[in-house]
DRENGULUM-88103 format. One record per residue (C-alpha): residue number from 0; x, y, z. Coordinates in nm, 4 decimals, always signed. Example, Ala and Ser with C-alpha at 12.3 -4.5 7.8 and 13.67 -1.06 7.14 Angstrom:
<ropas>
0  +1.2300  -0.4500  +0.7800
1  +1.3670  -0.1060  +0.7140
</ropas>
This chain:
<ropas>
0  +2.5936  +3.1908  -0.4833
1  +2.8036  +2.9127  -0.3373
2  +2.9660  +2.8066  -0.0086
3  +3.2658  +3.0315  -0.0783
4  +3.0480  +3.3404  -0.1335
5  +2.8670  +3.2591  +0.1963
6  +3.1965  +3.2351  +0.3888
7  +3.3116  +3.5757  +0.2566
8  +2.9852  +3.7538  +0.3377
9  +2.9741  +3.6029  +0.6818
10  +3.3429  +3.6699  +0.7468
11  +3.4072  +3.3082  +0.8484
12  +3.6029  +3.0218  +0.6917
13  +3.4654  +2.7744  +0.4455
14  +3.5139  +2.5032  +0.7039
15  +3.2862  +2.6919  +0.9462
16  +3.0059  +2.7242  +0.6825
17  +3.0384  +2.3557  +0.6147
18  +3.0053  +2.2782  +0.9909
19  +2.6882  +2.4912  +0.9998
20  +2.5420  +2.3028  +0.6960
21  +2.6240  +1.9705  +0.8530
22  +2.4802  +2.0585  +1.1980
23  +2.8229  +2.0293  +1.3669
24  +2.8027  +2.1167  +1.7283
25  +3.1492  +2.2731  +1.7352
26  +3.0200  +2.6099  +1.6201
27  +2.9176  +2.8971  +1.8558
28  +2.5491  +2.9924  +1.8429
29  +2.6483  +3.3484  +1.7472
30  +2.8434  +3.2246  +1.4443
31  +2.5778  +2.9840  +1.3476
32  +2.3165  +3.2506  +1.3478
33  +2.5422  +3.4823  +1.1434
34  +2.6043  +3.2222  +0.8753
35  +2.2345  +3.1242  +0.8591
36  +2.1290  +3.4872  +0.8301
37  +2.3626  +3.5335  +0.5311
38  +2.2196  +3.2112  +0.3677
39  +1.8656  +3.3406  +0.4204
40  +1.9452  +3.6821  +0.2806
41  +2.1192  +3.5296  -0.0230
42  +1.8393  +3.2643  -0.0834
43  +2.1191  +3.0080  -0.0659
44  +2.0028  +2.6459  -0.1073
45  +2.2646  +2.3837  +0.0013
46  +2.3581  +2.1133  -0.2490
47  +2.1997  +1.8057  -0.0960
48  +2.4308  +1.5682  -0.2805
49  +2.7386  +1.7506  -0.1680
50  +2.6075  +1.7458  +0.1934
51  +2.5397  +1.3787  +0.1623
52  +2.8987  +1.3137  +0.0783
53  +3.0140  +1.4719  +0.3967
54  +2.7493  +1.3244  +0.6242
55  +2.7296  +0.9779  +0.4557
56  +2.3522  +1.0223  +0.4341
57  +2.1268  +1.2056  +0.2032
58  +1.8459  +1.2152  +0.4600
59  +1.6236  +1.1132  +0.1669
60  +1.4110  +0.8002  +0.1218
61  +1.3012  +0.6688  -0.2189
62  +0.9310  +0.5678  -0.2506
63  +0.8132  +0.3455  -0.5375
64  +0.4495  +0.2688  -0.6341
65  +0.2938  +0.1482  -0.9524
66  +0.0085  +0.3972  -0.9720
67  -0.0298  +0.7015  -0.7503
68  -0.3967  +0.7456  -0.8667
69  -0.4794  +0.4173  -0.6967
70  -0.6507  +0.5030  -0.3629
71  -0.4456  +0.2638  -0.1567
72  -0.1154  +0.3881  -0.3065
73  -0.2265  +0.7529  -0.2711
74  -0.3105  +0.7074  +0.0954
75  +0.0189  +0.5250  +0.1545
76  +0.2232  +0.7923  -0.0138
77  +0.0545  +1.0543  +0.2039
78  +0.1172  +0.8726  +0.5292
79  +0.4798  +0.7742  +0.4411
80  +0.5815  +1.1327  +0.3444
81  +0.4151  +1.2641  +0.6624
82  +0.6061  +1.0272  +0.8855
83  +0.9342  +1.0688  +0.7075
84  +0.9063  +1.4542  +0.7439
85  +0.8493  +1.4006  +1.1160
86  +1.1760  +1.2108  +1.1275
87  +1.3739  +1.4658  +0.9293
88  +1.3793  +1.2822  +0.5975
89  +1.2815  +1.4010  +0.2473
90  +1.1370  +1.1629  -0.0141
91  +1.1699  +1.0961  -0.3810
92  +0.8611  +0.9400  -0.5332
93  +0.8667  +0.7163  -0.8482
94  +0.5420  +0.6020  -1.0131
95  +0.6638  +0.3133  -1.2296
96  +0.3509  +0.1712  -1.3911
97  +0.3269  -0.2102  -1.4178
98  +0.5930  -0.2801  -1.6837
99  +0.8850  -0.4742  -1.5341
100  +1.1506  -0.2785  -1.7270
101  +1.0153  +0.0478  -1.5913
102  +1.0206  -0.0871  -1.2290
103  +1.3882  -0.1849  -1.2729
104  +1.4874  +0.1434  -1.4327
105  +1.3176  +0.3615  -1.1615
106  +1.4889  +0.1474  -0.8986
107  +1.8232  +0.2147  -1.0683
108  +1.7358  +0.5866  -1.0748
109  +1.6752  +0.5994  -0.7013
110  +2.0031  +0.4135  -0.6296
111  +2.1885  +0.6720  -0.8453
112  +2.0392  +0.9430  -0.6230
113  +2.2069  +0.7880  -0.3239
114  +1.8963  +0.7637  -0.1171
115  +1.9288  +0.6116  +0.2238
116  +1.6611  +0.3522  +0.1708
117  +1.3758  +0.2576  -0.0616
118  +1.0145  +0.1880  +0.0404
119  +0.8136  -0.0176  -0.2097
120  +0.4395  +0.0222  -0.1877
121  +0.2127  -0.2767  -0.2638
122  +0.2649  -0.6272  -0.3812
123  +0.2555  -0.5310  -0.7466
124  +0.6381  -0.5353  -0.7449
125  +0.6469  -0.8922  -0.6335
126  +0.6137  -1.1512  -0.9122
127  +0.4884  -1.4996  -0.8403
128  +0.7978  -1.6315  -1.0104
129  +1.0884  -1.5460  -0.7804
130  +1.3426  -1.4983  -1.0604
131  +1.1695  -1.1794  -1.1563
132  +1.2323  -1.0350  -0.8091
133  +1.6060  -1.0637  -0.8401
134  +1.6496  -0.6858  -0.9071
135  +1.4993  -0.6136  -0.5690
136  +1.7384  -0.8568  -0.3944
137  +2.0266  -0.6899  -0.5803
138  +1.9222  -0.3399  -0.4599
139  +1.9000  -0.4601  -0.1046
140  +2.2737  -0.5310  -0.1117
141  +2.3269  -0.1573  -0.1253
142  +2.0647  -0.0257  +0.1071
143  +1.7632  -0.1355  +0.3212
144  +1.4596  -0.2247  +0.1207
145  +1.1099  -0.1896  +0.2909
146  +0.8148  -0.3619  +0.1181
147  +0.4699  -0.2588  +0.2319
148  +0.2211  -0.5428  +0.1979
149  +0.4802  -0.7925  +0.0693
150  +0.8058  -0.9700  +0.1526
151  +1.0979  -1.1391  -0.0147
152  +1.3220  -1.3655  +0.1932
153  +1.6582  -1.2029  +0.1412
154  +1.9140  -1.0052  +0.3431
155  +1.8351  -0.6354  +0.4141
156  +1.4696  -0.6708  +0.2912
157  +1.1925  -0.6046  +0.5456
158  +0.8183  -0.6671  +0.4923
159  +0.5406  -0.4879  +0.6600
160  +0.2245  -0.6960  +0.5944
161  -0.1394  -0.7261  +0.6754
162  -0.2879  -1.0769  +0.7194
163  -0.4744  -1.0760  +0.3881
164  -0.5401  -1.4476  +0.3774
165  -0.7013  -1.4535  +0.7262
166  -0.9010  -1.1452  +0.6594
167  -1.0566  -1.2803  +0.3274
168  -1.1112  -1.6177  +0.4993
169  -1.3213  -1.4473  +0.7799
170  -1.5185  -1.2390  +0.5253
171  -1.5901  -1.5360  +0.3024
172  -1.6982  -1.7379  +0.6143
173  -1.9307  -1.4550  +0.7088
174  -2.1059  -1.4819  +0.3612
175  -2.1225  -1.8612  +0.3841
176  -2.2840  -1.8403  +0.7287
177  -2.5420  -1.6011  +0.5792
178  -2.6324  -1.8714  +0.3276
179  -2.4432  -1.7214  +0.0325
180  -2.3034  -2.0571  -0.0931
181  -2.1776  -1.9365  -0.4365
182  -1.9398  -1.6515  -0.3811
183  -1.7740  -1.4966  -0.6847
184  -1.4175  -1.3768  -0.6281
185  -1.2862  -1.0937  -0.8389
186  -0.9203  -0.9781  -0.8650
187  -0.7326  -0.7663  -1.1155
188  -0.3640  -0.8735  -1.1252
189  -0.1890  -1.1980  -1.0601
190  +0.0326  -1.0996  -0.7687
191  +0.1304  -1.2543  -0.4430
192  -0.1321  -1.0451  -0.2715
193  -0.4133  -1.1689  -0.4942
194  -0.2893  -1.5327  -0.4437
195  -0.2972  -1.4861  -0.0651
196  -0.6548  -1.3540  -0.0901
197  -0.7612  -1.6431  -0.3095
198  -0.6072  -1.8822  -0.0600
199  -0.8190  -1.7255  +0.2218
200  -1.1285  -1.7606  +0.0016
201  -1.0636  -2.1248  -0.0635
202  -0.9855  -2.1954  +0.3030
203  -1.3214  -2.0529  +0.4100
204  -1.4895  -2.3139  +0.1929
205  -1.2846  -2.5941  +0.3254
206  -1.3421  -2.4901  +0.6885
207  -1.7150  -2.4624  +0.6135
208  -1.7070  -2.8125  +0.4623
209  -1.8111  -2.7019  +0.1145
210  -1.6295  -2.7461  -0.2179
211  -1.5438  -2.4252  -0.3956
212  -1.5917  -2.3831  -0.7644
213  -1.2866  -2.2773  -0.9721
214  -1.5036  -2.0989  -1.2209
215  -1.6088  -1.8517  -0.9447
216  -1.2552  -1.7140  -0.9179
217  -1.2245  -1.4617  -1.1973
218  -0.9750  -1.1908  -1.3134
219  -1.0989  -0.8680  -1.4683
220  -0.9583  -0.5193  -1.5515
221  -0.9424  -0.2782  -1.2561
222  -1.2192  -0.0360  -1.3484
223  -1.5720  +0.0023  -1.2275
224  -1.7263  -0.0288  -1.5704
225  -1.5130  -0.3251  -1.6620
226  -1.6235  -0.5143  -1.3441
227  -1.9926  -0.4233  -1.4123
228  -1.9690  -0.5424  -1.7749
229  -1.7771  -0.8613  -1.6803
230  -2.0418  -0.9633  -1.4224
231  -2.3255  -0.8912  -1.6743
232  -2.1575  -1.1203  -1.9279
233  -2.1290  -1.3914  -1.6626
234  -2.5024  -1.3517  -1.5952
235  -2.5810  -1.3822  -1.9635
236  -2.3745  -1.7020  -1.9705
237  -2.5821  -1.8498  -1.6950
238  -2.3408  -1.8194  -1.4073
239  -2.5053  -1.8249  -1.0649
240  -2.3738  -1.6437  -0.7544
241  -2.5325  -1.4785  -0.4494
242  -2.2326  -1.2723  -0.3429
243  -1.9164  -1.1028  -0.4797
244  -1.5870  -1.0659  -0.2905
245  -1.3418  -0.8229  -0.4606
246  -0.9760  -0.7995  -0.4022
247  -1.0087  -0.4256  -0.4332
248  -1.2917  -0.1760  -0.3543
249  -1.3081  -0.0534  -0.7154
250  -1.4126  -0.3900  -0.8286
251  -1.6735  -0.4165  -0.5580
252  -1.8238  -0.0896  -0.6703
253  -1.8450  -0.2397  -1.0223
254  -2.0344  -0.5261  -0.8624
255  -2.2845  -0.2770  -0.7213
256  -2.3296  -0.1198  -1.0627
257  -2.3953  -0.4716  -1.2002
258  -2.6546  -0.5334  -0.9365
259  -2.8414  -0.2181  -1.0325
260  -2.8217  -0.3004  -1.4040
261  -2.9449  -0.6558  -1.3389
262  -3.2276  -0.5385  -1.1164
263  -3.0919  -0.7165  -0.8095
264  -3.1422  -0.5977  -0.4460
265  -2.8285  -0.5577  -0.2310
266  -2.7757  -0.7282  +0.0000
267  -3.0869  -0.9535  -0.0315
268  -3.0178  -1.0822  -0.3810
269  -2.6471  -1.0055  -0.3969
270  -2.4018  -0.9360  -0.1025
271  -2.0737  -0.7496  -0.1852
272  -1.7549  -0.7087  +0.0113
273  -1.4589  -0.5046  -0.1049
274  -1.0998  -0.4687  +0.0098
275  -0.8977  -0.1638  +0.1333
276  -1.1795  +0.0266  +0.2959
277  -1.1083  +0.3188  +0.0721
278  -1.3056  +0.6370  +0.0265
279  -1.5105  +0.4489  -0.2330
280  -1.6888  +0.2496  +0.0417
281  -1.8799  +0.5620  +0.1615
282  -1.9201  +0.7140  -0.1804
283  -2.1403  +0.4500  -0.3263
284  -2.5125  +0.3546  -0.2595
285  -2.5515  +0.1454  -0.0666
286  -2.2321  +0.1924  +0.1332
287  -1.9856  -0.0927  +0.0888
288  -1.8775  -0.3498  +0.3436
289  -1.4972  -0.3754  +0.3070
290  -1.1829  -0.5165  +0.4622
291  -0.9688  -0.2485  +0.6280
292  -0.6042  -0.3327  +0.5893
293  -0.5109  -0.0310  +0.8019
294  -0.2873  +0.1407  +0.5523
295  -0.1949  +0.4160  +0.7969
296  -0.0696  +0.1585  +1.0563
297  +0.1224  -0.0160  +0.7748
298  +0.2977  +0.2986  +0.6777
299  +0.3622  +0.4192  +1.0389
300  +0.5153  +0.0819  +1.1170
301  +0.7228  +0.0930  +0.7979
302  +0.8823  +0.4263  +0.8896
303  +0.9298  +0.3371  +1.2582
304  +1.1112  +0.0166  +1.1606
305  +1.3131  +0.1964  +0.9004
306  +1.4374  +0.4622  +1.1443
307  +1.5513  +0.1765  +1.3697
308  +1.7213  +0.0019  +1.0826
309  +1.9094  +0.3215  +0.9875
310  +2.0283  +0.3444  +1.3489
311  +2.1716  -0.0064  +1.3180
312  +1.9084  -0.1506  +1.5509
313  +1.7714  -0.5031  +1.5165
314  +1.4355  -0.5197  +1.3389
315  +1.2311  -0.8359  +1.2489
316  +1.2346  -0.9208  +0.8795
317  +0.8527  -0.9318  +0.8717
318  +0.5927  -0.7451  +1.0775
319  +0.2328  -0.8791  +1.0393
320  -0.0668  -0.6574  +1.1226
321  -0.4249  -0.7711  +1.1429
322  -0.7118  -0.6602  +0.9175
323  -1.0735  -0.5774  +1.0057
324  -1.4077  -0.6186  +0.8387
325  -1.5997  -0.2904  +0.8321
326  -1.9620  -0.3786  +0.8037
327  -2.1927  -0.1484  +0.6005
328  -2.5081  -0.1912  +0.3881
329  -2.3887  -0.4437  +0.1249
330  -2.3911  -0.7386  +0.3642
331  -2.6700  -0.8617  +0.5902
332  -2.6875  -0.7690  +0.9524
333  -2.7640  -1.0273  +1.2218
334  -3.1214  -0.8809  +1.2602
335  -3.1904  -0.9232  +0.8851
336  -3.0643  -1.2787  +0.8818
337  -3.2809  -1.3682  +1.1807
338  -3.5776  -1.1977  +1.0208
339  -3.5294  -1.3958  +0.6984
340  -3.4977  -1.7215  +0.8849
341  -3.8144  -1.6633  +1.0845
342  -4.0123  -1.5267  +0.7871
343  -4.0561  -1.1938  +0.9616
344  -4.2363  -1.3535  +1.2608
345  -4.1439  -1.2372  +1.6157
</ropas>
């Protein structure tokens, strides 16, 4: 069944069927309903590529992430697809993994599908060495490129970011104020995002007037068991720390597993703060204090800005949103700090 068959069954011209498919207003409502009824009875599915040639838009947005099983990425995909549907757009999702070659190949694939724009989730696509980001700049010459939680200074690239550096600085300052002078910082991948977080960690020490120790900044694999075992090995090697800050919640949960294995009380002996405020924060015991980077707001802003861009409206190259520390049971409350300082005396 094709457009010619539809025109014969509906008793109209091919041009009329094309106008109905393209939403052209120069078709009477009676004729439109007749054509649509024939399409429905025939289970006719319009060729999206052919429609795109006529409309100069595929009404489709490409979405790229490295790992859809990652909780931050999974939430972002959900929110992005929801908002795109509200605006009449379909989406094509590509999960690239972390290999540079795969990222480039999937980007080329989306470009070949003639999508209207591409949304890149997370800073895992942004290398610290700018020469490795050239393929993103090249793609932006063809269509708007939106990066959630990252930005490259180049034409037609737009960044929707949360203030990671400031958020981590505030969280580290909180721990320092609670007397946790040696804070271990854990991250998984060397990305611009992890560098921003490390800078916030270091800034907290400078602001507090304390030197930070380079050996307390550590990289480990992004699994709960790996983080637990890594911290146990540090303990065996004699490392001393009273708190753990993690660049992602999954590493923070690993720190809680470490505390249990090492016989430490949380938060008395060890305070722990995660990042992303994912479902993991309420699935562990004790519940995890975490930095909420407001992934829903990031995605809503990304789609809102993209719709304006596609309408040729002016949009700022970067949009910065604030983060929030969500306090739970893995950090001390003010009442506990007061009680510890007074020895429990009232």
